C-alpha positions as a printed Julia matrix, in Angstrom:
82×3 Matrix{Float64}:
  0.0    0.0     0.0
  1.35   3.42   -0.95
  1.82   6.03    1.78
 -0.65   8.91    1.82
  1.99  11.26    3.23
  3.13  13.79    0.61
  6.67  13.4    -0.71
  7.35  17.11   -1.27
  6.56  20.41    0.39
  7.0   24.07   -0.43
  9.24  26.52    1.43
  6.64  27.3     4.09
  6.14  23.59    4.77
  9.91  23.07    4.92
 10.16  25.95    7.38
  7.53  24.41    9.61
  9.1   20.94    9.35
 12.63  22.13   10.22
 11.79  25.16   12.42
 14.07  27.24   10.18
 12.64  30.61    9.08
 11.5   30.94    5.46
 13.97  33.8     4.88
 16.84  31.65    6.15
 15.92  28.82    3.78
 15.89  31.35    0.93
 19.33  32.61    1.94
 20.68  29.06    2.18
 19.39  28.35   -1.35
 21.54  31.21   -2.64
 24.63  30.74   -0.45
 24.54  26.96   -0.13
 24.58  24.83    2.98
 20.83  24.29    3.13
 18.72  21.27    2.3
 18.53  20.06   -1.29
 15.62  21.52   -3.26
 14.02  21.31   -6.67
 12.5   24.02   -8.82
  9.38  23.48  -10.87
  9.35  26.68  -12.94
  9.22  29.32  -10.2
  8.08  26.99   -7.39
 10.66  25.7    -4.92
 10.03  22.22   -3.55
 11.78  20.22   -0.84
 11.5   16.47   -0.36
 10.82  15.38    3.19
 13.6   12.81    2.82
 16.12  15.55    1.97
 14.91  17.69    4.88
 15.33  14.76    7.3
 18.8   13.98    5.89
 19.86  17.63    6.26
 18.72  17.73    9.88
 20.39  14.39   10.65
 23.7   15.65    9.2
 23.63  18.44   11.77
 22.97  16.03   14.64
 25.74  15.91   17.27
 26.13  14.38   20.72
 28.37  17.1    22.13
 29.56  20.61   21.38
 33.08  19.3    20.85
 31.96  17.02   18.01
 33.14  17.8    14.48
 31.76  20.97   12.88
 28.18  20.45   11.74
 26.55  22.08    8.74
 24.81  25.31    9.66
 21.27  24.66   10.89
 19.93  27.84   12.47
 17.77  27.68   15.55
 14.37  29.32   15.36
 13.99  32.73   16.93
 11.41  33.29   19.62
  8.38  35.14   18.29
  8.73  34.06   14.65
  6.02  32.22   12.79
  8.38  29.46   11.64
  6.81  26.97   14.01
  3.45  25.39   13.11
């Protein structure tokens, strides 16, 4: 049976899923270092698998662990959280 969970989400959905502000995801698309994305004409799409992988790459067990890719923490008072 095929899963009913969607495979892709837009930038707002990615922001909610990762707790990273929409503007930060946009900046990471330009500068690099963010999750992989696809473009369908002008629409930016993220796969949930790529978002999970990106978050897992930043996972560490201590602050002295090897440098992790930049994953910003959400700011208090933003609407990045669902």
